[in-house]
C-alpha positions as CSV (number, residue, x, y, z in Angstrom):
1,M,-92.5,-237.5,-57.3
2,K,-94.8,-240.1,-55.7
3,V,-98.5,-239.5,-55.2
4,L,-99.4,-240.5,-51.8
5,S,-103.0,-239.0,-51.3
6,A,-105.7,-238.1,-54.0
7,K,-108.6,-236.5,-53.5
8,F,-111.7,-234.8,-55.1
9,Q,-112.0,-231.4,-53.5
10,T,-114.6,-229.7,-55.3
11,S,-116.8,-228.8,-58.8
12,A,-117.7,-225.7,-60.1
13,P,-120.0,-224.6,-62.7
14,N,-118.2,-221.5,-63.6
15,V,-115.0,-219.5,-62.2
16,A,-116.5,-217.3,-59.9
17,A,-117.7,-220.7,-58.2
18,C,-113.9,-222.1,-58.4
19,P,-112.8,-222.5,-54.2
20,R,-110.3,-220.2,-53.1
21,S,-106.7,-221.8,-52.8
22,D,-103.0,-221.1,-52.4
23,L,-102.1,-224.7,-53.9
24,P,-100.7,-224.4,-57.4
25,E,-103.1,-225.8,-60.0
26,F,-102.2,-228.2,-62.9
27,A,-105.1,-228.4,-65.6
28,F,-105.6,-230.9,-68.0
29,I,-107.8,-230.2,-71.1
30,G,-108.5,-232.0,-74.7
31,R,-111.0,-232.5,-77.4
32,S,-113.6,-235.1,-76.1
33,N,-113.5,-238.7,-75.8
34,V,-109.4,-238.0,-75.7
35,G,-109.1,-240.2,-72.3
36,K,-108.7,-237.1,-70.1
37,S,-110.3,-238.8,-67.1
38,S,-108.8,-241.7,-67.5
39,L,-104.7,-240.3,-67.6
40,L,-105.9,-238.3,-64.4
41,N,-106.5,-241.7,-62.7
42,V,-103.5,-243.0,-63.8
43,L,-101.6,-240.3,-62.4
44,A,-103.3,-239.9,-59.4
45,G,-102.9,-243.7,-59.1
46,A,-107.1,-243.9,-58.4
47,N,-109.2,-245.5,-60.4
48,G,-111.9,-243.3,-59.7
49,L,-111.0,-240.5,-58.9
50,A,-112.1,-238.7,-61.8
51,R,-115.3,-240.3,-63.3
52,V,-114.9,-242.0,-66.7
53,S,-117.5,-241.6,-68.9
54,A,-118.5,-243.9,-72.6
55,T,-120.5,-240.5,-73.4
56,P,-118.0,-237.6,-75.2
57,G,-118.8,-234.4,-73.2
58,H,-119.6,-235.8,-69.9
59,T,-117.2,-233.3,-68.1
60,Q,-119.1,-230.8,-67.8
61,L,-117.6,-228.7,-64.3
62,I,-114.5,-227.6,-63.4
63,N,-113.4,-230.7,-61.0
64,F,-110.7,-229.9,-58.3
65,F,-108.8,-233.1,-56.6
66,T,-105.9,-232.0,-54.2
67,V,-103.0,-234.3,-54.0
68,N,-100.4,-235.1,-51.6
69,G,-102.1,-232.2,-49.9
70,T,-100.1,-229.4,-51.6
71,W,-100.9,-229.0,-55.3
72,S,-104.2,-229.8,-57.5
73,L,-105.4,-231.5,-60.6
74,V,-108.3,-229.5,-62.2
75,D,-110.2,-231.4,-65.1
76,L,-111.4,-229.0,-67.5
77,P,-114.3,-229.4,-69.6
78,G,-113.5,-230.9,-73.0
79,Y,-114.0,-229.1,-76.2
80,G,-115.0,-230.0,-79.6
81,Y,-117.9,-232.4,-78.9
82,A,-120.5,-231.8,-81.9
83,K,-123.6,-233.0,-80.5
84,T,-123.3,-230.3,-77.6
85,A,-125.9,-227.3,-78.1
86,R,-124.1,-224.1,-79.3
87,S,-125.1,-222.5,-76.1
88,E,-123.6,-225.0,-73.9
89,R,-120.1,-225.0,-76.0
90,D,-120.0,-221.3,-75.8
91,R,-120.4,-221.6,-71.9
92,F,-118.0,-224.0,-71.8
93,Q,-115.8,-221.8,-73.6
94,Q,-116.2,-218.9,-71.6
95,M,-115.7,-221.0,-68.6
96,I,-112.5,-222.4,-69.8
97,A,-110.9,-219.2,-70.7
98,G,-111.9,-217.5,-67.9
99,Y,-110.5,-220.2,-65.3
100,L,-107.2,-219.7,-67.9
101,H,-107.2,-216.2,-67.6
102,G,-108.0,-215.5,-64.0
103,R,-106.5,-218.1,-62.0
104,E,-103.6,-216.9,-60.6
105,N,-102.1,-220.0,-58.7
106,L,-102.5,-221.9,-62.3
107,V,-99.0,-223.5,-63.0
108,R,-99.2,-225.1,-66.7
109,V,-102.1,-226.6,-68.8
110,F,-101.8,-230.2,-70.4
111,V,-103.4,-229.9,-73.4
112,L,-104.0,-233.7,-74.4
113,I,-104.1,-234.4,-78.4
114,D,-105.1,-238.4,-79.3
115,A,-101.6,-239.3,-80.5
116,R,-103.2,-241.4,-83.6
117,H,-104.5,-239.2,-85.6
118,A,-102.9,-235.5,-87.0
119,P,-103.8,-232.9,-84.8
120,Q,-107.3,-231.7,-85.3
121,P,-108.2,-227.8,-86.2
122,I,-109.5,-227.5,-83.1
123,D,-106.9,-228.8,-81.5
124,V,-104.7,-226.4,-83.4
125,E,-107.0,-223.5,-83.0
126,F,-107.3,-223.9,-79.0
127,V,-103.3,-224.5,-79.1
128,Q,-102.7,-221.1,-81.3
129,W,-105.1,-219.2,-78.5
130,L,-102.7,-220.4,-75.4
131,T,-100.2,-219.4,-77.7
132,E,-101.2,-215.8,-78.6
133,E,-102.5,-215.2,-74.4
134,A,-99.2,-216.5,-73.2
135,V,-100.6,-219.3,-71.2
136,P,-98.2,-221.6,-70.0
137,F,-99.0,-225.4,-71.6
138,A,-97.3,-228.5,-72.2
139,L,-98.9,-231.3,-74.7
140,V,-99.5,-234.8,-73.7
141,F,-100.3,-237.0,-76.8
142,S,-102.9,-239.4,-75.3
143,K,-103.7,-243.3,-76.5
144,A,-99.9,-243.8,-77.5
145,D,-100.1,-247.4,-77.6
146,L,-102.7,-247.6,-80.4
147,V,-100.3,-246.1,-82.5
148,K,-96.6,-246.9,-83.7
149,A,-93.4,-244.6,-83.3
150,G,-93.3,-243.2,-87.1
151,P,-97.1,-241.6,-87.3
152,L,-96.6,-240.5,-83.5
153,Q,-93.7,-238.5,-84.2
154,K,-95.1,-237.2,-87.3
155,N,-98.2,-236.0,-86.0
156,I,-96.4,-234.2,-83.0
157,G,-93.8,-233.0,-85.5
158,L,-96.7,-231.2,-87.6
159,L,-98.2,-229.5,-84.3
160,L,-94.9,-228.3,-83.0
161,E,-94.1,-227.0,-86.9
162,K,-97.3,-224.6,-86.3
163,I,-96.7,-223.1,-82.8
164,A,-93.2,-222.6,-84.5
165,A,-94.5,-220.7,-87.3
166,W,-96.6,-218.2,-84.8
167,G,-93.7,-217.7,-83.1
168,G,-94.4,-219.9,-79.8
169,E,-92.2,-221.1,-77.4
170,V,-91.4,-224.5,-78.4
171,P,-93.4,-226.5,-75.2
172,R,-92.8,-229.8,-73.4
173,V,-94.2,-232.7,-74.9
174,F,-95.3,-236.0,-73.5
175,T,-96.6,-239.4,-74.6
176,A,-99.2,-241.3,-72.3
177,S,-101.3,-244.2,-72.5
178,S,-104.0,-244.7,-69.5
179,K,-103.9,-248.2,-70.8
180,T,-100.4,-249.0,-70.1
181,G,-99.4,-246.2,-67.7
182,S,-96.7,-245.2,-70.0
183,G,-95.9,-241.3,-69.4
184,R,-96.7,-241.2,-66.1
185,R,-93.4,-241.1,-64.8
186,E,-92.5,-238.3,-66.9
187,L,-95.5,-236.3,-66.4
188,L,-95.3,-236.2,-62.6
189,G,-91.7,-235.8,-62.8
190,F,-92.5,-232.4,-64.6
191,I,-94.8,-231.1,-62.2
192,G,-92.5,-232.0,-59.3
193,E,-89.9,-229.9,-61.3
194,A,-93.0,-226.9,-61.8
195,L,-93.5,-226.9,-58.2
196,G,-90.2,-226.7,-57.2
197,G,-90.3,-223.3,-59.3
198,A,-93.8,-222.8,-57.8
199,A,-92.8,-222.7,-54.3
200,A,-93.6,-219.0,-53.8
201,L,-97.2,-219.6,-54.2
202,T,-97.2,-222.7,-52.0
């Protein structure tokens, strides 16, 4: 699938403020500093679409971007930033849970995991929540250019083993690098396939 246009639509501080839309939505989320905004820019083919910050925890709103005028990328706040106040972390969790539960046109959640490390407890906890709540998701192991193939596959396997132990369906797994652009074609292809199945929403 080709990206012909990608435009910022709006930001929402909570679920109630999210725009009314019939466009299929694909949300991206991950631990703070996992490279989410950079990956969104690569997918959209627009360097300045999602704001990239050197400060972890920068994204504090639900950001919507319209792609090709037919579907939306949704940038969710990152989880697990230790320096964020407890009250703010709780607010983010409620915001994220509310969106994931209540957004009827949400097609898939892409969970970004830092490929360089074994899945962190907070990653495992979030993926388990998605599994138990039957929220459709895929895994994206980011920064794949910074790890060798052996350790990368080991880290992927560790998380898939846990998902299997929970009785969850094995999700699609992607590896990606915002530096090299690897994974872009596969992710867009998957979104294109999903859009075919979401035709009733458009």
